[in-house]
C-alpha positions in Angstrom: 97.4 229.8 -95.1 95.5 226.9 -96.8 96.2 223.3 -95.9 98.6 221.6 -98.3 95.9 219.5 -100.1 93.6 222.5 -100.5 96.5 224.6 -101.7 97.4 222.0 -104.3 93.8 221.9 -105.6 93.8 225.7 -105.8 97.1 225.7 -107.6 95.9 223.1 -110.1 92.7 225.2 -110.7 94.9 228.3 -111.6 97.1 226.3 -113.8 94.2 225.0 -115.8 93.5 228.4 -117.2 95.0 229.0 -120.7 97.9 231.2 -119.7 101.3 231.1 -118.1 101.7 232.0 -114.4 104.8 233.7 -112.9 106.0 232.1 -109.7 105.6 235.3 -107.6 102.1 235.8 -108.9 101.1 232.3 -107.9 102.7 232.8 -104.5 100.7 236.0 -104.0 97.5 234.3 -105.0 98.0 231.5 -102.5 99.7 233.5 -99.8 102.9 231.4 -99.7 106.5 231.9 -100.8 107.8 231.2 -104.3 109.8 228.3 -102.8 106.5 226.7 -101.6 105.1 227.1 -105.1 108.1 225.2 -106.5 107.5 222.4 -104.0 103.8 222.3 -104.8 104.6 222.1 -108.5 106.9 219.2 -107.9 104.0 217.4 -106.0 101.7 217.9 -108.9 104.2 216.4 -111.2 104.6 213.4 -108.9 100.8 213.0 -109.2 101.1 212.8 -113.0 100.2 216.4 -114.0 102.7 217.7 -116.5 103.5 221.3 -115.4 106.0 223.0 -117.6 108.3 225.7 -116.3 110.2 228.3 -118.3 113.0 230.5 -117.1 113.6 234.2 -117.6 111.8 237.5 -117.1 108.7 236.3 -118.9 108.9 232.7 -117.7 106.5 230.9 -115.5 104.3 227.8 -115.1 101.8 226.2 -117.4 99.9 223.0 -117.4 100.2 221.2 -120.7 98.1 218.3 -122.0 99.0 215.0 -120.5 97.9 211.4 -120.4 95.1 211.9 -117.9 92.4 214.5 -117.4 93.0 216.6 -114.2 90.0 217.1 -111.9 87.9 220.0 -113.0 87.7 222.6 -110.3 84.6 224.7 -111.0 82.9 227.5 -109.1 79.1 227.4 -108.5 78.1 229.4 -111.7 80.5 227.3 -113.9 79.1 224.0 -112.6 75.5 225.2 -113.2 76.4 226.4 -116.7 77.9 223.1 -117.6 75.0 221.1 -116.3 72.5 223.2 -118.3 74.7 223.0 -121.4 74.9 219.2 -121.2 71.1 219.0 -121.0 70.9 221.2 -124.2 73.5 219.1 -125.9 71.4 216.0 -125.2 69.0 217.5 -127.7 71.6 218.0 -130.3 71.3 217.1 -134.0 74.6 215.2 -134.0 74.1 211.4 -133.9 75.6 209.9 -130.7 76.3 213.2 -129.0 72.9 213.1 -127.2 73.8 209.8 -125.4 77.3 211.1 -124.4 75.9 214.4 -123.1 73.2 212.6 -121.1 75.8 210.3 -119.5 78.1 213.2 -118.7 75.2 215.2 -117.3 74.3 212.2 -115.0 77.9 212.0 -113.7 78.0 215.8 -113.0 74.6 215.7 -111.3 75.9 212.9 -109.1 78.7 215.0 -107.6 77.0 218.4 -107.5 76.4 219.8 -104.0 72.7 219.8 -103.0 72.4 223.6 -103.4 73.6 223.4 -107.0 71.4 220.4 -107.8 68.5 222.4 -106.6 69.5 225.4 -108.9 69.8 223.1 -111.9 66.5 221.3 -111.1 64.7 224.6 -110.8 65.9 225.8 -114.2 64.7 222.7 -115.9 61.4 222.6 -114.0 60.6 226.2 -115.0 61.7 225.9 -118.6 59.8 223.9 -121.3 61.5 222.9 -124.5 59.3 222.8 -127.6 59.2 219.5 -129.5 61.8 219.3 -132.3 60.5 219.1 -135.9 59.9 215.6 -137.0 62.0 215.9 -140.2 65.2 213.9 -140.0 68.2 216.2 -140.3 70.5 214.6 -137.8 74.2 214.6 -138.8 76.9 212.0 -138.6 79.6 213.4 -136.2 82.3 212.2 -138.5 81.1 214.8 -141.1 81.5 217.6 -138.6 84.9 216.2 -137.6 86.1 216.0 -141.3 84.9 219.6 -141.9 86.5 220.9 -138.8 89.8 219.2 -139.6 89.8 220.7 -143.2 89.1 224.2 -141.8 91.9 223.8 -139.2 94.6 222.5 -141.6 93.3 224.7 -144.5 92.7 221.8 -146.9 90.2 221.8 -149.7 87.2 219.6 -148.8 85.9 217.3 -151.5 82.4 215.9 -151.0 79.2 214.5 -152.6 76.2 216.7 -152.0 72.4 216.5 -152.5 70.6 219.9 -152.7 67.0 220.7 -151.5 65.7 219.7 -155.0 67.3 216.3 -154.6 70.0 217.0 -157.3 73.3 215.3 -156.6 76.7 216.9 -157.3 80.4 216.6 -156.4 82.0 219.7 -154.8 85.5 221.0 -154.1 85.2 223.7 -151.4 87.6 225.8 -149.4 85.8 225.5 -146.1 85.5 228.7 -144.1 83.3 228.0 -141.1 80.8 225.5 -139.8 77.7 227.2 -138.5 74.8 226.0 -136.2 71.7 227.9 -137.3 68.1 227.2 -136.2 68.9 223.6 -135.1 70.7 222.8 -138.4 74.5 222.6 -139.2 75.8 224.4 -142.3 79.1 224.7 -144.0 80.1 228.1 -145.5 82.9 227.8 -148.1 84.3 229.0 -151.4 83.2 226.6 -154.2 86.3 226.2 -156.3 84.6 225.0 -159.5 81.8 227.7 -159.3 84.3 230.4 -158.3 81.9 231.7 -155.6 80.8 231.4 -152.0 78.2 228.7 -151.2 76.4 227.4 -148.1 75.7 223.7 -147.6 73.6 221.7 -145.1 76.0 219.4 -143.4 73.5 216.6 -143.1 73.6 216.4 -146.9 77.4 216.4 -147.1 79.4 213.2 -147.7 83.1 213.9 -147.4 85.5 212.2 -149.9 89.0 210.9 -149.2 91.6 212.2 -150.0 90.9 215.9 -149.7 92.1 218.5 -152.1 95.1 220.9 -152.0 95.9 223.3 -149.2 94.6 226.9 -149.6 95.1 230.4 -148.3 92.1 231.4 -146.2 89.9 234.1 -147.8 88.1 237.0 -146.1 84.5 236.3 -145.2 82.1 236.9 -148.1 81.3 240.6 -148.2 83.5 241.1 -145.1 80.6 240.1 -142.9 79.9 236.4 -142.4 76.7 237.0 -140.3 75.2 239.3 -142.9 76.1 236.7 -145.7 74.4 233.9 -143.7 71.3 235.9 -143.1 70.9 236.3 -146.8 72.1 232.8 -147.9 70.1 230.9 -145.3 67.1 233.1 -145.8 67.0 232.4 -149.6 69.5 229.8 -150.9 68.2 227.0 -148.7 64.5 227.3 -149.8 63.0 226.0 -153.1 60.4 228.7 -153.8 60.8 232.5 -154.4 58.0 235.0 -154.1 57.8 238.6 -155.2 55.0 241.0 -154.2 54.3 244.7 -154.2 53.1 245.9 -150.8 51.1 249.1 -150.2 53.0 250.0 -147.0 56.3 251.7 -146.2 59.4 249.6 -146.5 60.4 250.1 -142.9 57.0 248.9 -141.6 57.2 245.7 -143.7 60.8 244.9 -142.8 59.8 245.1 -139.1 57.1 242.4 -139.6 58.6 239.8 -142.0 61.9 238.2 -142.8 62.7 238.9 -146.5 64.3 241.4 -148.8 62.4 244.7 -148.7 63.1 247.3 -151.4 61.4 250.7 -151.2 59.6 251.9 -154.3 58.3 255.2 -152.8 57.3 256.5 -149.4 54.2 254.3 -149.2 55.0 251.3 -151.4 57.8 248.6 -151.4 58.7 245.4 -153.1 59.0 242.3 -150.9 60.9 239.1 -151.8 60.2 236.0 -149.8 61.8 232.5 -149.8 59.7 229.6 -148.6 59.0 225.9 -148.9 55.2 226.5 -149.0 53.2 228.9 -151.0 50.3 228.5 -148.5 52.6 229.7 -145.7 53.7 232.6 -147.8 50.1 233.6 -148.5 49.3 233.5 -144.8 52.3 235.6 -144.1 51.2 238.2 -146.6 47.7 238.3 -145.2 49.2 238.9 -141.7 50.9 242.0 -142.9 47.6 243.9 -142.8 48.3 245.8 -146.0 47.1 245.5 -149.6 49.5 243.7 -151.9 49.9 242.5 -155.5 51.5 239.2 -156.4 54.1 239.7 -159.1 55.4 236.1 -159.2 55.2 233.2 -159.2 51.8 231.7 -160.4 51.9 229.2 -157.5 51.7 232.1 -155.0 48.7 233.6 -156.8 46.9 230.3 -156.6 47.7 230.0 -152.9 46.5 233.6 -152.2 43.3 232.9 -154.1 42.6 229.7 -152.2 43.2 231.4 -148.8 40.9 234.3 -149.8 38.1 231.8 -150.7 38.6 229.9 -147.5 38.4 233.1 -145.4 35.4 234.3 -147.3 33.5 231.1 -146.6 34.4 231.4 -143.0 33.2 235.0 -142.8 29.9 234.0 -144.5 29.3 231.4 -141.9 
């Protein structure tokens, strides 16, 4: 049988899981009697940990939130996962979170056993993080907090918004989900005034107080939030649209480029691209390795012509 102090730590570790434990089950786990479990629960209460007990066939013990944070009891893999996660959080796009994550990581590193510090150090020595883009799309944490609260209490979110064209507007949205996608935070919600689903970049959202009325949650757009986001974030967030006809099977093109590919026949398809640079779209099309015809817009035609001239000069020498 474990010594009393070790048993108490083990009991506290079990009670930290989000479930209710029956007395006989805890006793079996710790190889003691139910009476010992009752005494150990009383000791934890004396130490300030609020352990609730319920009677009956389905009763048991549960640790509820109290006024102090209990010691976190982690196994080796859990400790390494948290240490790595904190290092990643230190690179987050949420203002202020990076400093808090770095401080928490330093505290954790200070108490990790040597064998675990070596595992964490090995991971970060072997892995190189690419530099973040220089564009400033950091987000105020109060925005994420306001959005999360509106989602939880099902309250319409009112906010000022500036789209990618720089056009300001005021929105009333039933928030559905906050999403982290490609290092940016987005809000997916039902725009009440436009009677349709919309996606907003959270770094461009400025919440207003008070919020709007309560709402009944809707089903995700199209019944599939991920599919909706792939389409919305692939097109709605970019200022330019391109449409070309490609002399290649639709399946081959879809495997090479991110866009909407529509078959025309067995050897030809139409490709729609969204971009913030016609030059980048022209290079993407050249990379396909298939003949294509630009259908729209004129800006893409000019970019393709400029790229062709540049490549021709390079080939001539």
